[in-house]
Every structure is written in C-alpha cells, then in structure tokens.
N, C-alpha and C positions, 0 to 999 in steps of 0.2 A: 798455300792455304786456299781452299776453294771458297766460293761465295757463301755457302751455307755455314761453313765453319766461321767465317768472318761475322755473319749475322749472330751466331751463337755467342761469339766473343763479345760483340757489341752489347747484346742484351745482358750478359753477365756483368759487364762493367757498369752499365746503368743501374742494375739492381743492387750492385755493391755501394752505390751512391744515391740511395733513394731520395733523401731529403733534397740534395742538390738538383737531382733530375726533376723532382716535383716542382721546385721553384722555377726552374728553367722553362718547363712546360707551361706553367701558369701564365706567364706573359703571353705566350702564343694563344692559349685558350681564351684569354680575355680579348685579345685582338680579333681573333676569328669570330668568336661569339658576338662581339660588338658590331662587326661588319654585317653579319647576317641579321641581327636584331634590328639595327638601324634601317637597313634596306627594307626589311619586312614591315617595320612600322611606317616607313614612308609610303610603301605600296598600299598599306591598309588605310592610311590617311587619305591618299588619293582616291581610293575606292569609296571612302565615306563621302568625299566631296562630289564625286560623280554620281553617287547614289542619291544625293540631295537633288541634283539636277534632274535625274530620271523621275524622282518622286514629284517634284514641282513642275518640271518641264523646262526645257532650255529656251523656249520661244516666248519668254515673259519679259515685260518691261514694268518698271515700277517708277511712279512719279512721287516724289516727296517734297515737302515745302522747304524753303531755305536756299541760300546761295550755294554755288558749287564750291568744291574743295579748294580751288585756286584762290578763293577769297578768304580762306581760313575756316576753321571749324566753327559751328554755331556756339554762342555763349551758353555754358551749362545752365540748365534750368529755364532757358528762354523758350516761351511758347510761340511758335510760328503759325500764323493763321492765314497764310496766303493761298492755300488750296481750299476750295469750297465745293459744295454739291454741284453747282452749275458748271464747274470745270469738268467734272466727270460726265455730266450730261452732254456737254459739247463734244466730247470725244466719242460718244456712242453713235455709231452709224454715220460718222462724219465723212463726207466725200473727200475731204482733205487728208484723211488717214484711211485709205482703202484696204489696208492689210490688217487692220485691227478688227478682230472677230468678237472679243468680249471685253467689257470694262467693268471693274468692280471697285467701288469706293469703300474706305474703311477707317475706323478709329480703333484704338487699342488701349487697354488699361487693365489694372488688377482689381479684383473684387472678392467679397466674401459671399459664398453661395450657401444658402440654408434650405434644408428640407427636414421636416419632422424632428426638430431640435438637434439636428446634426449640421455642423458648419464646416466648410473647407475653403481654403484660399485657391483661387483659380485666375487664369488670365482670360479676359473676355475680348472678343472681337465683334465690333459692331460693323456689319457689312450688308451686302445686298444679295439677291438671288443668284447673281452671276458668279459669285465666289466659288461655288462648287464646280462650275464648268472650267474656270481658270486654273484651279489647283487640283483638279482631276482626282477626287477622292470618292469613295463609295460609302453607302450607308449600312450600318450594322442592323438597324431597325428604324422604322418610321421613315421620314423624309426630311430633306432640307426645306426651309421655309420658302414659300412660293413667291412669285412676283407680286401677287395681290397682297399677301401678308406683309411683304417688305414695304411696298408703297403705301399700304394702309396703316403701317405702324402697329401691326398686331403684337400683342404681348406674348410672343412665343420665343422659344430658345431651343438650340440644338447643342447636345453635349458631346464632348470628346469621350472616348471609351473609358479612360481612366477616371475621369470625373464622374461618369455614370456609375462605375463600380464603387467608387468611394462613397457616393451618396446612397446608392440603392442596393449594392451588392450584398451586404450583410442581411438586409431585410427580405430579399427575394422578390421585391415588388418590381413590376415592369415600369420602367421610367416613363414610357409613352403615356401622355395624358396627365401626369403628375404636375403639380404646381410648385415651383421653387421660388425663392426670393434672392435677388441679386442686389448687392449694395457695395458701392465703391467708397473710398475714403473721402471723396469730395462731395458725396451725395448728401443732400439735406434731409431727404425722407428717411425717417428713423428705421422703419422696418425693411426697407429695400423695395425693389420693384418686383411684383409678382409676375412670373412668366410660366407659361404652360409648355412642357417638354413635347416637342413634335418629332424629334429624331435623335438618334445616337450614331455618330460617325464610326466607321470601322477603324481599328487601330492603324495609326500611320507612323508611329515611332517619332524619333527626333529628326528635326529638319533644321540644319544650320544651328545646332546646339540649343534648340528650343523644342520641348516636348509638345507635339501637336495633340497628344491624347489628353492633356491636362487642361485644355481650353474649353470655353463655351462660346457659342456664336448666337448673336441676337441681331434683329433688324437694325439697319443703320440709324434710323430715327430714334429707336429706343436707346441705343448706345450713346448717341449725341445728346439728346434732350433729357432723357429720364435718368441716365446713369452718370454721365460725365458733365452734363450741363454746358455743352459747347455747341458751336454752329459751324465749325470748320472741319476739314479732313486731315488725317495724318498720312494717308497714302492713297494712291490710285494705282491699281494693278491692271495691266492690259495683256491680253493674249494675242499673239501675232500668228497669221496663218502659216508661215514657213520661216525657218531660221535664216534663209537667204534674204528675207525682207526686213530683218531686224534693224539694220543700220538706217535704211530709208524711213522706217517707222519711227525711229528715234527723232529724226529730223522733222517728220510730219507732226508728231506730238509736240515737239518744241515750238514749231511754227504756230500751231493752234493756240497753245497756252500763252505764247508771247503776244499774239494779237489780242487775246482776251485781257491780259494784264497790262497792255499798252507798253510793252517793253521794246525799246528801240535798239539797244546795244546788248550783246550777249553777256557782258560783264554785269549787267543790271538784273539778270534773271533772278526771280525770287522762288525758283523751283529747280529741281534736278531730275533728270530722266536717267534711270539706271538700267543697264542691260544685264539681265541675269547671267547670260553666257559670259560676258566680260568679267563679271565678278568671280565666276568659277575659274576662268583662265588665270586671273591674278592669284587666286588662292592656290591653284595647281603649281604655278611658278614659284610661289613662296614655299610650298611643300617640297618641291624638287630642290630648291636652293638650300633649304634647311637640311634635307637628307644628304645632299652632297657635302655640306659642311661637316655634319656629324660623321659621315663615312670617312672623311679625311682625318677626323680626330681618331677614329678607330684604326685607320691605317697607320697612324703615328704610333699607336699602341703596339701594332705588329712590328714596326721598326724597332721600337724599344725592346720588344721581346727578342728580336734578332740580335741586337747588341748584347743582350743578356747571354744569348747562346755563344757569341764570340768571346765574351769574358769567361764564361764557364769552360769553354773548350781550351782557351789559353791556360787556364789554371790546371785543367786536366792534363795537358801536354807536359806542363812543368812537374806535376805530381808523378807522372808515369815515364819520366825520362829514362830511368834505369830499365824499366820494362821494355821501352822502345829499343834501347841499346842492346838488351839481351836478345830480343827478337831479330834485330838486324845481324847480330853476331852469329845466330844459328841459321841465317839464310833468308830472312824476310826481305823482300824487295821494297824499294821506295814506293812503288805503286800500291803494294799491299798495305803499307802503313797509311798512305793517303786515303785509300778506300775505307779503312777502318774508321778513321776520324770523320770522314765525310758521311759515312753511314750513321755514325753516332749522332751527328748534328741533324741529318735528315730524318732519322728515327724520332728524335725529340720533337722536331717541328711537325712531322707527320702525325705523331700521336696527339700532340697539342691541337692540331687542326681537326682531327676526328672528334676529340672531346669537345672542342669549341663548336663544331657543327651541331652536335647533339644538344648542347646547352643552348645554343642560339635558336634552334628550332623549337625547343621546349619553352623557352621564355617567350618567343614570338607567339606560340600557340596560347599560352596562358594570358598574354596581353590581349590577344584577340577575343578570347572567351570573356575576359573582364569587360572589354568595351561592349561586347554583345549583351552581356548581362545588364549593362547600364542603359541599354536601349538604342545603341548606335549600330548602323549597318556597316560593321567593320569586317573586312575580308581577311582571312588568314592566308597570306601570300608569302611563300618562300621560293624565290626564283632560283633556278639552277645556275644562273649567271652569278648570283651572289655567293653560292656555295663554291663554284669553280674559282671565283675571284679570291675568296678568303683562303681556300686550301692552296691554290696556286701560289699566292703571295707568301704564305707561310713556308711552303717547301722551298721556294726561291730564296727566302730569308735564310733557311737552314743551309742551303748550298753556298750562298754568297758569304755568309758570316762563318761558315765552316771551312772555306777554302784556305784562308791564311793559316789557321792552326794546323790543318792537315798537311800543308806544304812545309810548315815549320817543323812538324814532327818527322816528316819523311827525309828531311835534309840533315837531321842530327847525325853527327859522327858517332859510330857505335862505341869507339874507345872512350871518347869524352862523355858519352851518355852513361856508360857503365861506371865512370868515376864520379858521376854527379851525386851530390849528397842532398 
C-alpha cells in the first residue's frame, strides 16, 4: 500500500469515528490555542508597559513622602506631610544635582467640575508650569498655564480632552475662556473655586492604568490652598538629562533632601526616590514570569491532550484487531501497520494544531481590540516562535503518544488477531 492509499485509509477511519476524533482533537486545540493566546497577551502587556515609558519618558524620577518599603507600607489613611514646596525649590537648579533639568511639584485629588448646570467627576492635579516639560505632552488648544500664572496663583485651569468634551462637547462652545467651578469633598467653599479655562491637552490615553484625558490641571497654590486646604506636597517629579545619569541623580536628590530634613541614617528617611525605569523593569519581569507560568499551564494541557491521543489510539487498536489481522494475512507489513497508526495520531494532532492556531490568533486579536477600545496602547502580537512552539509540540505529542499503539498494532500475530472477539 502506497503513502496516498494509507492517507485515504486514515481519513476514512477518522471520519467513521467522528465523535471520538473530535474529542481527541479538542484537547490539542485547547493546548495550542492556549499557548498562542498567553504568549500574545504577555507580549501585549509588555508593549503596554513600554508604551507608558515612551509616553512619560524613561528618564524621570519621582519623590514621594514616607519611609521606604523596607520599613513596611504606610498606615492606610495616614497623611504624610514631610514634603513641602521648599524641597522642590531646593532641587531646582541645584549644583548638587547637575543632571536634573526640570522639577515639578504636585498634589492630587478628586473633585466635582461644574459648568452651566453640568457637573462631572474628575481627577485634578495641582502642579506648576514645569509639568508640561517633564511629561512631554502637547496642547489641543490654548496653552498650559505660564510661570507667572503659576507663581501668582492665577485662577486658571487646563482640561484633559475627555473632560473638555464631557463639559462642552454637546454645546459646541469653545472651552477656552470659559469659567468652570471645581470643588473637592474636603472644600469648605459651597460653590467651588471659579477657574478660567486657558488650555485643553491633546488626547494622551491611559498611563499606568490612569486615564490622563479625564484630568484637570490647576496651579499648585490653587490646588493646595483653595481646593485641598493643605500646605504639603504629594509628589515631586524630576526630569534627568540622560538615562545613564539616573542612578547618580537618585543619590544627588537623596543627599539634598536628607540634608534639608536633617536625616543622619538612611533608615530614618521620610521620603522615597523612585526611578521610573526601575519600576518598568520590575513590571516587565513580573509580566514575563506570569507569561512563563501561564504558558507552562497551557503546555500541560497539550500533554493532557497527548495522553488522550494515547488512550484513544489504544482503544482503536483493540477495536480494529480483526482488521489488522486481516490486513496482515493478505500481505500488509509491520511497517505499513505502524505507518497507518502513526499517521492517524499525527493527523489528529496536526489538525488540532491548525485549528488551535486559528482560534488562538482570533482570540488574541479580539483581546487586543478590546484593550484598545478601553483606551490602552495594546499591541496585537503573535510571534512565529509561539506558532512553531505550539504546533511543534502538538505534532511531537502525536508521534510520541502514537508510537506505542502503532508498534503494538504492528506486532499482533495475524492468526490471533483474526480469532479476536
């Protein structure tokens, strides 16, 4: 019997047992699709993280109040007031920190924004004129508040693109020059602080799972004194001239603030200096480890599918013992019998692998579209390595788990096989 006749015979046998063949293929489909989906989601998550760095910049430091993680997490609800405006001023243009090019102090909170009887909830950031330079964004219309407006405490506000659309989109009114009122939950003033819109920021999307387009930006003194009623800072952001100077700048900033806060030992620090690049490295490692773990789980599904093929092929040999005896009686060789059963196992895994690839790519694409629709910079990535890995493993499973049944079938004695009931 030639190769094509064997293929025809294999297909005929599988079609005669459609239900069993389907269930056998299903295990391989799940395993292959799982490997492709998990690797694609891992690549998409990594692209999201790297996209945040590209958007914000990898040469950023952030100083936040409170002790380092080695001393345990802060007490929930505890307000830490160890960072103040003069700390940010000391870092600007300091000879002790020669690689720091921009410094921006900030406070953050939630507030209700009102215009013409329409109210929405938004996150506000009280910051200074350097914020735009540090976070590298462009204006859709108008301009970010100036140094004079910032230092003079002018009642001005810059809107995120979504906030501007929510407030003014339906009316068709140009936001620039309009007066809105901003009121936080801790604010004593009943009507809120009136602020004149001077700019709208171009859409920035989500950054580290926070939608930048739903924010508003006010001068630091307005955010501190009139909205939150505080005199401390919640963060100081710094831009460094080059990524290779990040580590030395961390030490420079630490030294300056330690001197100002009269800190003698590092364990007594009442602030933390965070490297944006280090945070991304940690997140990338977590993403890689999680992807590896989930890929291992999907690989186990492939092995389970292979064991299913072994079981099915053993049952098939038992069912077709008389057929095997008849074929050997009319001249079929051991090699021909082995080839038939190996081809059946390989065909099942190969077909399952192809279907798994299609399903894996389709689900990965739909997941990417969903994440993009939610505003995340999610890339649709299906690597050829993941496809080769999934299909290669599935075919190897078919050959490996098909060998024993194939050899068992080829070694049957034709006389005993014909007598088999």
